[in-house]
C-alpha positions as CSV (number, residue, x, y, z in Angstrom):
1,M,-14.4,-14.3,0.8
2,S,-12.2,-13.7,3.9
3,T,-9.6,-12.2,1.6
4,V,-12.0,-9.4,0.9
5,L,-13.9,-9.1,4.2
6,L,-10.8,-9.0,6.5
7,P,-9.1,-6.1,4.8
8,L,-12.5,-4.3,4.6
9,A,-13.2,-4.9,8.3
10,A,-9.7,-3.6,9.1
11,A,-10.2,-0.5,7.0
12,V,-13.6,0.2,8.7
13,A,-12.0,-0.2,12.1
14,A,-9.1,2.1,11.2
15,Y,-11.6,4.7,9.9
16,L,-13.6,4.6,13.1
17,L,-10.4,5.0,15.1
18,G,-9.3,7.9,12.9
19,S,-12.7,9.5,13.5
20,L,-11.9,10.2,17.1
21,S,-11.1,13.9,17.1
22,F,-8.7,14.1,20.0
23,A,-8.3,17.9,19.7
24,V,-12.0,18.2,20.7
25,I,-12.0,15.3,23.2
26,V,-8.8,16.5,25.0
27,S,-10.0,20.1,25.1
28,R,-13.3,19.0,26.6
29,V,-11.6,16.8,29.2
30,M,-9.2,19.6,30.2
31,G,-12.0,22.2,30.3
32,L,-10.7,24.2,27.4
33,S,-12.6,25.9,24.6
34,D,-13.6,23.9,21.6
35,P,-10.7,24.3,19.1
36,R,-13.2,24.6,16.3
37,T,-14.3,28.0,17.7
38,Y,-11.0,29.9,17.7
39,G,-7.7,30.4,15.8
40,S,-7.8,28.5,12.5
41,K,-10.9,26.6,13.8
42,N,-9.0,23.4,12.9
43,P,-9.3,20.5,15.4
44,G,-5.6,19.8,15.6
45,A,-2.7,20.1,17.9
46,T,-1.4,23.3,16.5
47,N,-4.7,25.1,17.0
48,V,-5.1,23.6,20.5
49,L,-1.7,25.2,21.3
50,R,-3.3,28.6,20.6
51,S,-5.5,27.9,23.7
52,G,-2.3,28.5,25.8
53,S,-2.2,24.9,27.0
54,K,1.0,23.2,25.8
55,A,0.0,20.0,27.7
56,A,-3.3,19.8,25.8
57,A,-1.6,20.3,22.5
58,A,1.0,17.6,23.3
59,V,-1.6,15.1,24.3
60,T,-3.6,15.9,21.2
61,L,-0.5,15.5,19.0
62,L,0.3,12.2,20.6
63,F,-3.1,10.6,20.3
64,D,-3.7,11.9,16.7
65,A,-0.4,10.3,15.7
66,L,-1.2,7.1,17.6
67,K,-4.5,6.6,15.8
68,G,-2.6,6.6,12.5
69,W,0.3,4.5,13.7
70,L,-1.7,1.8,15.5
71,P,-3.7,0.2,12.6
72,V,-0.7,0.2,10.4
73,V,1.6,-1.6,12.8
74,L,-1.0,-4.0,13.8
75,V,-1.3,-5.1,10.2
76,R,2.5,-5.1,9.8
77,W,3.2,-7.1,12.9
78,F,0.3,-9.5,13.0
79,G,-1.5,-9.4,9.6
80,A,0.5,-11.9,7.6
81,P,-1.0,-15.1,9.0
82,Y,-4.5,-13.7,8.0
83,G,-3.4,-12.6,4.6
84,L,-3.2,-9.0,5.6
85,E,0.0,-7.6,4.2
86,E,1.2,-4.4,2.3
87,G,-2.1,-3.8,0.5
88,T,-4.1,-3.8,3.7
89,M,-1.4,-1.8,5.5
90,A,-1.8,0.9,2.8
91,L,-5.6,0.6,3.1
92,V,-5.8,1.0,6.9
93,G,-3.3,3.9,7.0
94,L,-5.4,5.8,4.4
95,A,-8.6,4.9,6.2
96,A,-7.4,6.3,9.5
97,F,-6.2,9.4,7.8
98,L,-9.6,9.9,6.1
99,G,-11.3,9.3,9.4
100,H,-9.4,12.3,10.8
101,L,-10.3,14.5,7.9
102,W,-14.0,13.4,7.8
103,P,-14.8,11.9,11.3
104,V,-18.1,10.2,11.5
105,F,-18.4,11.0,15.2
106,F,-18.0,14.7,14.6
107,R,-20.3,15.5,11.7
108,F,-17.5,14.8,9.2
109,E,-15.8,18.1,10.3
110,G,-12.2,17.1,11.0
111,G,-8.7,18.4,11.0
112,K,-6.0,18.6,8.4
113,G,-4.4,15.3,9.2
114,V,-0.7,16.2,9.8
115,A,-0.2,14.3,13.0
116,T,-2.2,11.3,11.8
117,A,-0.3,11.2,8.5
118,L,2.9,11.2,10.5
119,G,1.6,8.3,12.6
120,V,0.9,6.4,9.5
121,L,4.4,7.0,8.1
122,L,5.9,6.0,11.4
123,G,3.9,2.8,11.3
124,I,5.1,2.0,7.7
125,S,8.7,2.7,8.7
126,G,10.2,4.5,11.8
127,W,12.9,5.9,9.6
128,L,10.4,7.2,7.0
129,G,8.4,8.9,9.8
130,L,11.5,10.4,11.4
131,A,12.8,11.8,8.1
132,T,9.4,13.4,7.4
133,L,9.2,14.7,11.0
134,L,12.8,16.2,10.7
135,T,11.7,18.0,7.6
136,W,8.7,19.5,9.4
137,V,10.9,20.5,12.4
138,I,13.5,22.2,10.2
139,I,11.0,24.3,8.3
140,A,9.0,25.1,11.4
141,F,12.1,26.2,13.3
142,F,13.4,28.6,10.6
143,F,10.0,30.0,9.4
144,R,7.7,29.6,12.4
145,Y,4.8,28.5,10.3
146,S,3.2,25.1,11.1
147,S,1.3,25.1,7.8
148,L,4.3,25.7,5.7
149,A,6.3,23.0,7.5
150,S,3.4,20.6,7.0
151,L,3.2,21.4,3.3
152,V,6.9,20.9,2.7
153,A,6.9,17.7,4.7
154,A,3.9,16.4,2.7
155,V,5.6,17.1,-0.6
156,F,8.8,15.3,0.5
157,A,7.2,12.2,2.1
158,P,6.4,10.3,-1.1
159,F,9.9,11.1,-2.4
160,F,11.5,9.9,0.8
161,Y,9.5,6.7,0.5
162,V,10.7,6.1,-3.1
163,L,14.3,7.2,-2.5
164,G,14.7,5.0,0.6
165,G,13.2,1.9,-1.0
166,G,15.5,-1.1,-0.8
167,V,17.9,0.8,1.5
168,A,16.1,1.9,4.6
169,W,12.8,0.1,4.1
170,Y,10.9,-2.2,1.8
171,T,8.7,-0.4,-0.8
172,D,5.4,-1.5,-2.2
173,A,3.5,0.4,-4.9
174,R,0.2,0.3,-3.0
175,V,1.8,1.9,0.1
176,G,3.5,4.5,-2.2
177,V,0.1,5.4,-3.7
178,A,-1.5,5.7,-0.2
179,I,1.3,8.1,0.9
180,A,0.9,10.1,-2.3
181,V,-2.9,10.4,-1.8
182,M,-2.4,11.5,1.8
183,S,0.1,14.1,0.8
184,G,-2.2,15.4,-1.9
185,L,-5.2,15.6,0.5
186,L,-3.1,17.2,3.2
187,A,-2.0,19.9,0.7
188,W,-5.6,20.4,-0.3
189,R,-6.7,20.8,3.3
190,H,-4.2,23.6,3.6
191,K,-5.5,25.6,0.7
192,E,-6.7,28.4,3.0
193,N,-3.3,28.4,4.8
194,I,-1.6,28.7,1.5
195,Q,-3.7,31.8,0.7
196,R,-2.9,33.4,4.1
197,L,0.8,32.6,3.6
198,L,0.8,34.4,0.3
199,Q,-1.0,37.3,1.9
200,G,1.3,37.4,4.9
201,K,-1.6,36.8,7.3
202,E,-0.8,33.3,8.5
203,S,-0.5,32.8,12.2
204,R,3.0,31.8,13.5
205,L,3.7,29.0,15.9
206,G,3.1,30.0,19.5
207,S,0.6,32.7,18.8
208,K,-2.4,32.5,21.1
209,K,-6.1,32.9,20.2
210,K,-7.5,36.3,20.1
211,A,-9.8,37.4,22.9
């Protein structure tokens, strides 16, 4: 029974951690407007940046990434003696990501999951996370669109995982499926951004909220 209950309990804990919307929490603590009321209305670091507070955006990014990273590395580092291995690692990573998308503490109205997905990838392998982050940085630097950078990084992440398998990190099919699901959901959450990109109406990085 414990072989079922422990992974389930770990997944529930990861989902609850993922449900902490730090864009909203940090904005409240720092006396800023609710990020769900301006810009893209997305509770994420990029939209918090539009408030004009780089510090708030940086803290939001850090904690959104940490909540994806923490449950994965806890399972990776300490799970084996309890029978929690790659399958559970994939489960908790996906659960934390889903918590960010549909947070139980914030009426299931969450963000797009970019930072949290990055945290999950860093938890799986630091090299995998860095490769995906570098992809984001390159696209963002040249095109100045966070959404485009996120979409490209999401597409490349599963391929990075497969290509680096056996060389830079150990691969597991269940982890690969979890990464692919996150990538698909991340792309789906950006559907409005894709429309704005095609129409030339997408906000560029660094643009502030309208008065």
